[in-house]
ROGU-593701 format. One record per atom (N, C-alpha, C): x, z, y negated. Coordinates in steps of 0.1 Angstrom, whole numbers, padded with zeros to 4 digits, always signed. Example, Ala and Ser with C-alpha at 12.3 -4.5 7.8 and 13.67 -1.06 7.14 Angstrom:
+0132+0078+0057+0123+0078+0045+0132+0078+0033+0128+0071+0022+0137+0071+0011+0129+0079+0000
This chain:
-0079-0003+0120-0090-0002+0123-0099+0013+0131-0100+0016+0120-0111+0032+0126-0119+0031+0140-0122+0041+0150-0132+0040+0157-0144+0036+0151-0150+0030+0161-0164+0027+0152-0177+0038+0154-0173+0038+0170-0183+0044+0180-0183+0060+0171-0174+0063+0162-0174+0079+0157-0184+0081+0146-0194+0093+0148-0201+0093+0135-0195+0092+0118-0208+0093+0113-0200+0090+0098-0198+0100+0089-0185+0107+0089-0176+0113+0081-0183+0124+0073-0197+0130+0077-0201+0136+0066-0194+0152+0075-0193+0160+0057-0191+0174+0065-0202+0180+0067-0198+0186+0081-0208+0196+0082-0214+0207+0076-0207+0215+0072-0216+0223+0063-0224+0218+0054-0223+0207+0044-0233+0198+0034-0239+0194+0041-0243+0185+0056-0245+0187+0063-0256+0191+0066-0257+0204+0073-0265+0215+0071-0275+0220+0065-0267+0220+0053-0273+0221+0037-0284+0211+0033-0281+0199+0036-0288+0189+0029-0300+0188+0042-0298+0195+0058-0311+0193+0063-0321+0210+0065-0317+0217+0054-0320+0228+0055-0332+0224+0042-0322+0220+0032-0332+0217+0021-0348+0207+0024-0338+0191+0031-0346+0185+0034-0361+0189+0041-0359+0201+0052-0373+0212+0055-0380+0219+0046-0373+0226+0043-0380+0234+0028-0390+0219+0019-0384+0218+0011-0389+0200+0009-0406+0197+0015-0397+0193+0024-0414+0192+0040-0424+0198+0041-0420+0214+0040-0430+0226+0041-0437+0227+0023-0429+0225+0016-0433+0223+0004-0440+0211-0003-0441+0201+0004-0450+0188+0002-0462+0191+0014-0460+0194+0019-0473+0196+0030-0481+0207+0023-0474+0219+0023-0479+0230+0013-0492+0228+0004-0487+0216-0006-0498+0206-0015-0506+0204-0006-0503+0195+0002-0512+0183+0008-0522+0198+0021-0520+0205+0026-0532+0219+0035-0536+0226+0020-0530+0224+0006-0538+0234-0006-0558+0220-0008-0550+0212-0011-0559+0202-0013-0569+0191-0005-0566+0197+0012-0574+0199+0022-0583+0211+0021-0578+0217+0019-0584+0235+0017-0595+0235+0006-0591+0229-0004-0604+0227-0018-0613+0216-0014-0609+0203-0003-0618+0195+0001-0629+0196+0017-0625+0212+0021-0634+0214+0028-0638+0228+0025-0635+0232+0016-0639+0246+0007-0654+0238-0002-0652+0227-0003-0664+0218-0010-0673+0216-0004-0667+0212+0006-0678+0207+0018-0690+0214+0026-0683+0223+0024-0689+0234+0037-0698+0248+0029-0689+0251+0020-0695+0262+0008-0708+0262+0010-0717+0248-0002-0728+0244-0001-0741+0245+0008-0733+0237+0028-0742+0235+0037-0740+0254+0040-0734+0268+0037-0731+0275+0044-0736+0288+0033-0738+0282+0022-0742+0297+0013-0752+0289+0007-0763+0285+0009-0772+0275-0005-0771+0283-0021-0771+0292-0016-0776+0303-0030-0760+0299-0039-0753+0297-0036-0738+0292-0043-0733+0283-0047-0739+0275-0047-0743+0261-0054-0743+0254-0069-0751+0264-0068-0745+0260-0091-0737+0273-0092-0726+0282-0085-0717+0289-0090-0702+0283-0091-0695+0282-0100-0700+0294-0114-0700+0286-0120-0708+0269-0121-0715+0266-0133-0719+0248-0119-0734+0248-0129-0735+0235-0115-0725+0221-0120-0720+0217-0105-0715+0207-0106-0701+0203-0101-0696+0219-0095-0682+0228-0098-0674+0225-0082-0691+0220-0078-0685+0220-0059-0682+0206-0058-0688+0199-0064-0694+0181-0066-0677+0178-0073-0670+0186-0080-0660+0185-0090-0647+0192-0079-0648+0196-0070-0636+0205-0061-0641+0196-0056-0649+0192-0048-0644+0177-0037-0642+0169-0044-0642+0162-0053-0639+0149-0060-0624+0153-0056-0618+0167-0062-0604+0165-0064-0598+0169-0048-0604+0173-0040-0599+0176-0026-0596+0163-0022-0603+0158-0023-0603+0144-0015-0597+0134-0020-0595+0133-0033-0589+0118-0041-0570+0129-0041-0573+0141-0035-0556+0146-0037-0549+0144-0025-0559+0146-0011-0564+0144-0003-0555+0127+0004-0562+0118-0004-0564+0106+0000-0550+0107-0005-0545+0107-0016-0528+0106-0021-0517+0111-0015-0520+0116-0013-0512+0127+0001-0510+0124+0013-0521+0119+0020-0520+0117+0035-0510+0101+0027-0515+0096+0021-0508+0081+0018-0493+0079+0014-0491+0091+0008-0476+0087-0001-0467+0097+0016-0475+0106+0023-0469+0111+0041-0467+0099+0042-0474+0087+0040-0472+0077+0057-0462+0071+0049-0459+0067+0032-0452+0054+0036-0440+0063+0032-0436+0076+0027-0425+0082+0031-0420+0086+0045-0423+0084+0054-0427+0087+0069-0428+0075+0077-0430+0069+0073-0426+0050+0078-0413+0044+0071-0411+0051+0065-0388+0051+0061-0382+0051+0068-0386+0059+0082-0377+0065+0089-0382+0062+0097-0393+0066+0108-0395+0068+0120-0412+0065+0124-0420+0059+0132-0430+0060+0136-0438+0071+0128-0453+0071+0124-0464+0083+0112-0461+0089+0133-0463+0104+0133-0471+0108+0145-0471+0101+0156-0457+0088+0156-0445+0088+0164-0459+0070+0170-0467+0068+0164-0475+0059+0165-0466+0040+0162-0462+0033+0170-0457+0020+0168-0463+0015+0157-0466+0021+0145-0474+0012+0131-0463+0000+0134-0470-0012+0129-0459-0026+0124-0459-0017+0110-0448-0023+0112-0442-0024+0099-0436-0011+0097-0435-0005+0101-0429+0017+0101-0416+0015+0107-0408+0029+0106-0394+0031+0112-0385+0020+0103-0386+0015+0090-0377+0003+0084-0366+0006+0088-0362+0017+0087-0348+0019+0081-0339+0017+0096-0345+0025+0109-0333+0019+0120-0340+0007+0123-0346+0001+0118-0351-0013+0127-0345-0028+0121-0342-0020+0106-0332-0027+0099-0317-0021+0093-0312-0017+0106-0298-0011+0100-0292-0022+0095-0296-0026+0098-0279-0041+0104-0280-0049+0088-0295-0050+0086-0293-0057+0074-0291-0047+0062-0294-0036+0067-0296-0024+0053-0274-0022+0053-0270-0020+0061-0254-0021+0065-0247-0038+0057-0260-0048+0057-0249-0063+0051-0253-0058+0037-0266-0050+0034-0267-0048+0019-0263-0040+0007-0259-0028+0017-0250-0021+0007-0235-0024+0008-0227-0031+0019-0217-0034+0018-0215-0046+0006-0226-0053+0007-0226-0065-0004-0230-0056-0015-0234-0050-0018-0238-0042-0031-0224-0037-0037-0218-0031-0027-0202-0024-0029-0191-0033-0040-0198-0043-0028-0188-0056-0031-0185-0060-0046-0196-0066-0044-0202-0072-0062-0202-0063-0072-0205-0050-0069-0208-0045-0082-0190-0032-0081-0182-0034-0074-0175-0019-0077-0162-0025-0071-0157-0041-0065-0149-0048-0063-0146-0062-0062-0155-0063-0077-0154-0085-0084-0145-0075-0094-0135-0086-0092-0123-0084-0098-0130-0080-0112-0133-0093-0120-0135-0084-0137-0140-0071-0137-0148-0066-0132-0145-0051-0133-0137-0045-0126-0126-0043-0119-0112-0037-0114-0106-0037-0124-0107-0054-0134-0102-0051-0139-0098-0046-0151-0112-0044-0155-0115-0033-0169-0107-0021-0163-0112-0017-0156-0109-0002-0147-0098+0000-0144-0084-0013-0145-0070-0003-0144-0064-0009-0156-0069-0013-0165-0067-0014-0183-0069-0008-0186-0080+0003-0187-0084+0021-0187-0077+0026-0182-0069+0022-0170-0062+0034-0169-0045+0038-0172-0040+0026-0181-0028+0031-0190-0020+0033-0183-0015+0025-0174-0005+0035-0157+0008+0034-0167+0009+0028-0173+0027+0030-0183+0026+0041-0192+0014+0048-0199+0012+0056-0205+0011+0066-0199+0002+0067-0188+0000+0081-0181+0014+0085-0175+0022+0076-0170+0038+0074-0162+0043+0084-0172+0048+0078-0190+0057+0079-0198+0051+0100-0200+0033+0096-0204+0036+0113-0206+0044+0118-0192+0034+0115-0185+0041+0127-0171+0051+0128-0172+0069+0118-0172+0076+0119-0173+0087+0123-0183+0075+0127-0197+0083+0133-0207+0083+0150-0201+0073+0155-0196+0071+0174-0194+0080+0171-0190+0097+0185-0189+0100+0188-0180+0091+0194-0170+0088+0200-0168+0079+0204-0157+0072+0201-0146+0069+0187-0151+0069+0175-0141+0078+0173-0135+0093+0171-0145+0105+0162-0144+0112+0173-0132+0107+0187-0132+0116+0198-0126+0106+0192-0112+0098+0193-0112+0088+0192-0098+0092+0184-0087+0095+0170-0096+0099+0156-0089+0112+0167-0083+0120+0169-0093+0133+0168-0084+0133+0176-0068+0127+0187-0075+0126+0206-0066+0120+0188-0052+0110+0183-0054+0105+0176-0038+0115+0167-0035+0120+0161-0045+0137+0154-0037+0143+0159-0031+0152+0176-0036+0163+0177-0033+0155+0188-0018+0140+0191-0018+0140+0196-0003+0140+0189+0000+0131+0178+0002+0135+0169+0015+0150+0164+0018+0159+0167+0014+0172+0165+0019+0179+0173+0034+0177+0185+0030+0177+0187+0043+0175+0183+0054+0160+0183+0057+0150+0170+0066+0157+0158+0070+0162+0154+0064+0166+0141+0058+0178+0138+0067+0182+0151+0062+0206+0151+0070+0203+0154+0081+0194+0161+0083+0198+0170+0099+0201+0161+0107+0207+0170+0113+0217+0161+0125+0208+0154+0134+0203+0152+0140+0189+0148+0145+0190+0134+0136+0182+0136+0122+0183+0126+0117+0191+0119+0115+0207+0124+0108+0216+0118+0104+0221+0101+0115+0224+0110+0127+0221+0104+0134+0218+0090+0138+0201+0090+0140+0197+0079+0138+0199+0072+0126+0200+0075+0116+0201+0072+0105+0213+0065+0108+0223+0065+0109+0235+0064+0112+0239+0045+0118+0228+0054+0131+0225+0039+0138+0217+0030+0137+0208+0032+0130+0202+0021+0124+0204+0015+0113+0214+0021+0099+0222+0011+0094+0231+0007+0101+0236+0010+0110+0250-0003+0117+0246-0010+0118+0229-0008+0135+0225-0018+0137+0217-0031+0129+0210-0020+0114+0208-0035+0106+0214-0043+0101+0227-0035+0094+0242-0040+0087+0242-0053+0101+0249-0052+0109+0251-0063+0117+0245-0070+0122+0231-0068+0125+0217-0080+0123+0216-0087+0114+0219-0082+0102+0222-0089+0091+0226-0100+0087+0244-0089+0091+0252-0105+0094+0253-0114+0099+0245-0111+0114+0240-0122+0124+0236-0134+0120+0222-0127+0113+0215-0137+0109+0214-0145+0098+0222-0136+0087+0226-0143+0072+0231-0157+0075+0228-0168+0068+0235-0177+0066+0248-0173+0056+0258-0174+0057+0268-0163+0049+0278-0175+0043+0277-0190+0044+0284-0206+0036+0281-0200+0027+0273-0198+0022+0271-0200+0009+0280-0184+0000+0280-0175+0009+0283-0164+0000+0296-0167+0001+0304-0174+0012+0317-0179+0013+0326-0187+0006+0312-0201+0005+0318-0207-0006+0321-0201-0017+0312-0187-0027+0305-0186-0043+0323-0175-0039+0325-0169-0029+0342-0168-0025+0349-0171-0027+0354-0184-0023+0362-0188-0021+0368-0192-0036+0353-0198-0038+0349-0206-0059+0357-0196-0067+0357-0184-0064+0353-0171-0080+0373-0173-0077+0381-0171-0061+0393-0171-0058+0404-0179-0067+0393-0192-0067+0405-0203-0066+0406-0207-0081+0398-0200-0085+0396-0206-0103+0400-0191-0109+0404-0182-0101+0406-0166-0108+0421-0173-0114+0429-0162-0124+0435-0162-0131+0445-0161-0121+0445-0151-0113+0456-0144-0100+0461-0158-0088+0452-0164-0093+0457-0175-0083+0461-0187-0078+0473-0187-0092+0485-0194-0093+0496-0183-0088+0499-0175-0092+0504-0163-0093+0505-0161-0074+0493-0165-0068+0492-0159-0049+0498-0178-0049+0498-0184-0050+0501-0197-0045+0519-0196-0051+0522-0191-0060+0539-0192-0059+0540-0185-0051+0537-0177-0052+0542-0158-0044+0540-0163-0029+0536-0172-0027+0534-0175-0007+0544-0195-0010+0546-0195-0021+0555-0212-0023+0569-0200-0018+0571-0196-0031+0581-0184-0030+0588-0178-0019+0581-0173-0007+0581-0164+0004+0583-0176+0015+0581-0187+0013+0580-0202+0024+0595-0211+0018+0599-0210+0006+0612-0211+0007+0623-0208+0014+0622-0189+0010+0629-0180+0015+0632-0181+0031+0619-0182+0034+0615-0183+0051+0625-0196+0057+0627-0208+0048+0629-0218+0055+0643-0214+0054+0648-0211+0043+0665-0208+0045+0668-0206+0053+0663-0191+0054+0668-0180+0061+0666-0183+0077+0659-0198+0079+0658-0202+0094+0667-0216+0093+0673-0217+0085+0685-0229+0086+0690-0221+0098+0694-0218+0105+0704-0216+0119+0694-0217+0130+0687-0216+0128+0677-0219+0135+0668-0233+0140+0671-0242+0130+0669-0255+0122+0676-0265+0127+0691-0258+0129+0707-0265+0137+0705-0266+0145+0705-0255+0154+0705-0256+0170+0696-0262+0173+0678-0265+0166+0666-0267+0176+0671-0287+0173+0677-0286+0164+0679-0307+0160+0691-0307+0171+0701-0301+0176+0713-0296+0180+0705-0303+0197+0698-0296+0196+0697-0300+0208+0688-0309+0219+0683-0314+0209+0666-0321+0211+0679-0337+0202+0693-0334+0205+0699-0349+0198+0706-0353+0208+0708-0367+0208+0715-0371+0219+0729-0367+0221+0735-0369+0234+0748-0366+0231+0764-0370+0233+0753-0383+0221+0760-0392+0220+0768-0388+0202+0759-0379+0200+0758-0378+0182+0764-0373+0181+0770-0373+0168+0782-0361+0164+0772-0350+0154+0784-0336+0160+0778-0326+0157+0774-0323+0139+0788-0330+0134+0789-0325+0121+0772-0340+0121+0771-0348+0125+0756-0357+0119+0746-0349+0121+0739-0341+0132+0734-0331+0135+0731-0317+0126+0742-0314+0126+0741-0304+0114+0735-0308+0101+0740-0324+0094+0742-0326+0085+0723-0328+0082+0720-0337+0094+0701-0343+0095+0691-0330+0097+0694-0317+0100+0695-0309+0100+0690-0300+0088+0701-0299+0081+0705-0290+0063+0698-0305+0058+0699-0314+0055+0680-0326+0053+0671-0322+0053+0670-0315+0065+0654-0316+0070+0646-0304+0064+0655-0293+0059+0657-0281+0059+0655-0279+0039+0662-0287+0034+0660-0286+0019+0646-0296+0018+0646-0301+0024+0633-0312+0024+0622-0303+0025+0621-0295+0034+0611-0285+0033+0613-0273+0018+0621-0277+0025+0620-0260+0008+0616-0263-0008+0621-0279-0003+0619-0283-0020+0605-0288-0019+0594-0289-0012+0579-0290-0012+0581-0284-0011+0573-0270-0005+0570-0259-0006+0573-0254-0021+0585-0254-0029+0587-0250-0037+0578-0260-0049+0577-0276-0047+0569-0281-0056+0553-0272-0054+0551-0268-0043+0534-0266-0046+0531-0254-0053+0549-0253-0061+0544-0236-0073+0539-0245-0085+0535-0254-0090+0537-0264-0098+0520-0265-0097+0514-0268-0104+0503-0282-0106+0507-0293-0106+0511-0292-0121+0523-0303-0120+0525-0310-0112+0534-0312-0104+0538-0314-0093+0530-0319-0079+0532-0339-0080+0524-0346-0072+0524-0336-0052+0530-0327-0055+0524-0318-0044+0514-0310-0047+0509-0297-0056+0510-0290-0062+0495-0293-0065+0496-0301-0067+0484-0312-0079+0471-0312-0066+0476-0318-0051+0474-0322-0041+0470-0313-0038+0476-0302-0037+0472-0289-0028+0462-0280-0032+0462-0281-0049+0449-0274-0061+0438-0283-0057+0438-0301-0058+0426-0302-0054+0416-0301-0040+0428-0302-0033+0423-0300-0016+0416-0283-0013+0421-0274-0022+0416-0261-0020+0407-0259-0035+0404-0268-0038+0394-0269-0050+0377-0276-0052+0378-0282-0034+0373-0290-0025+0364-0284-0016+0372-0274-0014+0365-0266-0001+0355-0262-0001+0349-0249-0015+0339-0246-0015+0328-0254-0016+0327-0267-0017+0319-0284-0013+0317-0286-0013+0330-0292+0000+0331-0290+0014+0322-0283+0026+0322-0267+0022+0311-0258+0032+0301-0261+0028+0296-0260+0015+0278-0265+0011+0276-0276+0012+0284-0283+0021+0278-0292+0022+0274-0296+0039+0279-0286+0042+0276-0288+0061+0290-0287+0070+0300-0289+0058+0320-0289+0068+0322-0281+0082+0324-0279+0087+0322-0269+0096+0335-0256+0094+0342-0263+0090+0352-0251+0084+0336-0239+0075+0334-0238+0069+0323-0230+0071+0317-0222+0076+0315-0227+0090+0311-0216+0095+0323-0211+0107+0332-0219+0102+0346-0210+0108+0348-0197+0102+0352-0202+0086+0353-0188+0079+0339-0177+0081+0326-0180+0082+0312-0171+0082+0322-0170+0099+0319-0172+0109+0325-0165+0118+0332-0156+0125+0345-0157+0112+0359-0151+0111+0350-0134+0110+0345-0132+0093+0334-0126+0085+0324-0119+0096+0318-0122+0101+0312-0117+0112+0317-0109+0126+0326-0118+0129+0335-0113+0145+0343-0095+0136+0346-0101+0121+0355-0087+0118+0347-0074+0114+0338-0079+0115+0324-0065+0119+0319-0060+0131+0323-0056+0137+0318-0054+0146+0309-0040+0149+0306-0031+0159+0287-0024+0156+0298-0012+0158+0315-0007+0172+0319+0006+0166+0323+0001+0151+0330+0000+0148+0337-0002+0130+0326+0005+0127+0320-0004+0124+0303+0003+0117+0296+0019+0120+0302+0020+0131+0294+0037+0135+0305+0044+0130+0319+0038+0130+0328+0051+0127+0331+0055+0114+0326+0041+0103+0327+0039+0085+0318+0045+0085+0298+0041+0087+0294+0049+0087+0292+0072+0087+0293+0071+0103+0295+0085+0105+0309+0092+0099+0315+0082+0091+0324+0098+0076+0320+0096+0070+0306+0081+0065+0306+0087+0046+0290+0097+0049+0285+0095+0057+0279+0099+0060+0280+0115+0062+0290+0116+0066+0292+0130+0070+0301+0138+0056+0304+0128+0050+0310+0138+0036+0299+0134+0027+0295+0126+0027+0279+0124+0012+0266+0137+0019+0267+0137+0030+0254+0152+0035+0261+0164+0025+0271+0167+0034+0278+0185+0031+0280+0185+0018+0283+0172+0008+0285+0171-0007+0269+0176-0011+0262+0166-0010+0247+0161-0012+0236+0178-0012+0241+0179+0004+0234+0197+0000+0243+0211+0000+0257+0208-0005+0256+0214-0014+0251+0217-0025+0255+0207-0036+0251+0201-0047+0234+0207-0047+0226+0202-0039+0212+0202-0042+0205+0221-0045+0216+0229-0035+0213+0241-0029+0220+0247-0046+0223+0237-0054+0224+0241-0071+0218+0248-0079+0212+0255-0087+0199+0252-0097+0204+0246-0108+0217+0244-0114+0218+0235-0123+0232+0222-0115+0228+0223-0107+0237+0212-0094+0233+0191-0101+0247+0187-0100+0247+0172-0102+0231+0165-0096+0231+0168-0086+0219+0160-0084+0207+0163-0095+0199+0171-0095+0194+0175-0099+0198+0168-0119+0206+0176-0120+0209+0168-0135+0209+0153-0137+0213+0145-0125+0213+0129-0125+0200+0123-0122+0185+0134-0114+0173+0128-0109+0167+0133-0124+0167+0138-0132+0165+0148-0146+0165+0139-0158+0181+0134-0154+0183+0121-0163+0175+0107-0163+0177+0111-0147+0172+0095-0147+0153+0096-0152+0148+0104-0149+0136+0104-0151+0135+0104-0164+0138+0111-0174+0139+0115-0183+0140+0098-0190+0150+0091-0186+0155+0083-0195+0147+0066-0195+0139+0067-0180+0118+0066-0175+0114+0062-0183+0112+0077-0190+0101+0082-0195+0108+0071-0214+0116+0074-0217+0119+0072-0226+0121+0055-0228+0122+0054-0219+0120+0035-0217+0109+0028-0217+0105+0038-0212+0082+0033-0214+0080+0037-0228+0086+0043-0233+0081+0046-0248+0080+0029-0259+0090+0023-0258+0086+0013-0262+0077+0007-0254+0074-0001-0266+0062-0010-0261+0061-0026-0254+0065-0031-0257+0078-0040-0248+0079-0031-0230+0085-0023-0230+0083-0018-0213+0070-0015-0209+0059-0009-0221+0049-0004-0213+0038-0017-0207+0036-0029-0218+0031-0041-0215+0036-0043-0204+0047-0046-0199+0056-0056-0188+0046-0044-0176+0051-0030-0175+0043-0026-0163+0030-0026-0160+0024-0023-0169+0004-0028-0176+0006-0037-0165+0014-0048-0168+0008-0064-0168+0016-0062-0152+0027-0057-0150+0024-0059-0132+0020-0054-0119+0020-0038-0129+0004-0033-0118-0010-0040-0119-0017-0046-0128-0026-0052-0131-0029-0062-0118-0011-0074-0120-0010-0081-0114-0012-0081-0100-0004-0072-0096-0005-0064-0079-0015-0060-0075-0021-0051-0088-0038-0045-0085-0043-0060-0077-0046-0071-0084-0060-0082-0091-0053-0089-0075-0035-0088-0073-0032-0100-0060-0038-0095-0047-0042-0082-0049-0045-0078-0030-0059-0073-0032-0068-0078-0043-0082-0071-0047-0088-0086-0031-0083-0095-0031-0091-0103-0018-0089-0098-0012-0075-0096-0005-0073-0089+0005-0083-0077+0013-0086-0069-0004-0090-0061+0004-0109-0057+0002-0112-0071-0008-0128-0069-0006-0129-0072+0008-0122-0078+0010-0123-0086+0028-0127-0076+0037-0111-0066+0035-0112-0054+0048-0126-0043+0040-0128-0038+0032-0135-0034+0027-0146-0035+0031-0153-0043+0029-0162-0047+0028-0168-0047+0047-0153-0054+0049-0160-0052+0070-0163-0040+0078-0152-0034+0066-0155-0016+0071-0167-0008+0074-0170-0012+0055-0181-0003+0056-0196-0013+0068-0191-0022+0066-0206-0028+0076-0203-0026+0088-0190-0027+0095-0192-0022+0110-0190-0007+0116-0183-0001+0100-0188+0011+0106-0205+0017+0105-0215+0013+0094-0224+0014+0098-0231+0010+0106-0229-0003+0109-0238-0015+0124-0233-0004+0136-0219+0005+0135-0217+0012+0149-0225+0024+0152-0232+0030+0143-0244+0038+0142-0252+0036+0151-0254+0051+0158-0271+0050+0164-0280+0048+0152-0293+0036+0157-0299+0039+0144-0308+0046+0139-0311+0059+0151-0323+0068+0150-0309+0077+0143-0297+0075+0151-0290+0089+0140-0285+0087+0126-0283+0073+0126-0283+0066+0110-0298+0069+0100-0308+0068+0104-0320+0065+0095-0320+0083+0093-0314+0094+0108-0315+0105+0099-0302+0111+0090-0292+0106+0091-0289+0109+0077-0291+0104+0062-0294+0094+0066-0299+0083+0058-0308+0097+0048-0321+0099+0059-0331+0107+0053-0329+0125+0043-0319+0124+0055-0310+0141+0049-0307+0141+0034-0300+0122+0032-0289+0117+0019-0305+0121+0008-0315+0117+0011-0324+0110+0005-0338+0117+0005-0336+0129+0013-0350+0129+0019-0362+0141+0010-0348+0143+0008-0352+0159-0007-0362+0154-0014-0361+0143-0024-0364+0134-0036-0375+0125-0031-0376+0122-0020-0393+0114-0015-0398+0119-0013-0391+0136-0006-0404+0148-0006-0415+0147-0022-0406+0148-0029-0415+0151-0044-0425+0134-0046-0421+0125-0037-0431+0116-0043-0445+0127-0031-0451+0124-0022-0455+0133-0017-0460+0148-0024-0457+0154-0033-0458+0159-0042-0466+0155-0051-0461+0147-0056-0465+0139-0066-0478+0132-0063-0475+0124-0054-0491+0115-0051-0506+0125-0048-0502+0141-0046-0511+0150-0037-0516+0155-0052-0505+0155-0065-0512+0163-0076-0521+0154-0084-0513+0143-0087-0518+0132-0094-0530+0125-0081-0530+0124-0075-0546+0123-0065-0556+0131-0068-0555+0139-0068-0561+0151-0077-0564+0151-0089-0565+0149-0097-0560+0147-0117-0568+0132-0113-0564+0123-0110-0567+0113-0106-0589+0117-0102-0586+0124-0094-0598+0121-0085-0612+0128-0095-0607+0145-0099-0613+0146-0109-0616+0142-0124-0603+0132-0128-0611+0125-0138-0621+0122-0136-0621+0106-0125-0629+0095-0122-0644+0106-0119-0645+0113-0117-0654+0123-0116-0659+0124-0130-0657+0139-0138-0659+0135-0146-0664+0124-0157-0662+0113-0154-0662+0103-0160-0675+0097-0160-0676+0095-0142-0687+0093-0135-0698+0104-0143-0695+0115-0145-0704+0124-0147-0711+0125-0164-0701+0118-0170-0704+0113-0188-0712+0106-0187-0707+0092-0178-0712+0080-0182-0721+0080-0173-0721+0081-0160-0737+0078-0152-0746+0077-0154
């Protein structure tokens, strides 16, 4: 929000020129008023002081001059009063209904804001302006020009050294690491875990994985046969024959190995049950099963801030060196890639459907933002004008339009003089 105590943003040089022009045209209007006043004064004094000049240069001349001076003086003074009363009290006398601008500053501010809102910010008017803008066509023509594409590429590549400076690189690396970690912590990872598991389970490689794990389990069980025999013998009763313990251990080992081997086939009872259980896990996760949260926690804990810093430090460092070296080349890969991308965008914008979609998107976004803009702009105009000192507000307004208002004074003086002469001649003719 702008500081409402600041004056209106006029250019000092321009404001000085306007004030000087206003003073100059005030003097000109006053000169016209002084001329008719002198005519009236001369018409009054000459016949009295020089009776022999009454008929010079023709009879009735001084009466005509008096009518011209009186009417011009009345017209000029009336218009001077009207123009002056807009901005201040004439001669400092607080005549009612004078100093209209400073006394009605708030109402004028509301009126200006309402006029801007209704005449310039109305959606129907702005829609036409946006449509005439034809953003897609202008963008396509700009990007089709190789010079424009080269300029955009130069701007982008010129920003690389500053963007990738040592201080900015460290800040960028830290910001990316923290953002990634916070994103992982805040994100509900259960849908992603369920999706990954579902894709993995329905993958053709999943059967090969089950078979490989099953085979490895069978080999592991057979390799553990001596340990199983010892475990059975250790836990057996003292009176149990050793041969029976050995036979029991071998049977348990063979049963376990056989069960693991059955898991290889989706057609066996054990293999089918395993696959049904695995296929049901994604749905259980989405339904809120605690297993989903446990798997998500495993993923979150697998990534820590230290690991992210190391990874990003390595990646950004390598990319930085490569990018800066390439950006310095006039025929670098980055420059060619940027040019190709911009040219491809220009070619895509040649398609009527693409242009229509872009224009529609620009128009939609613009019109969607209008309600908020209208309120903000109207409030800005109103608050800024009302925050100005009333006398300063009137002075600035007078400097802006006062030059033209002085022509009212000139026209009133001249027109009054002509009307006075016309009325005198008509009276003389028909009287």
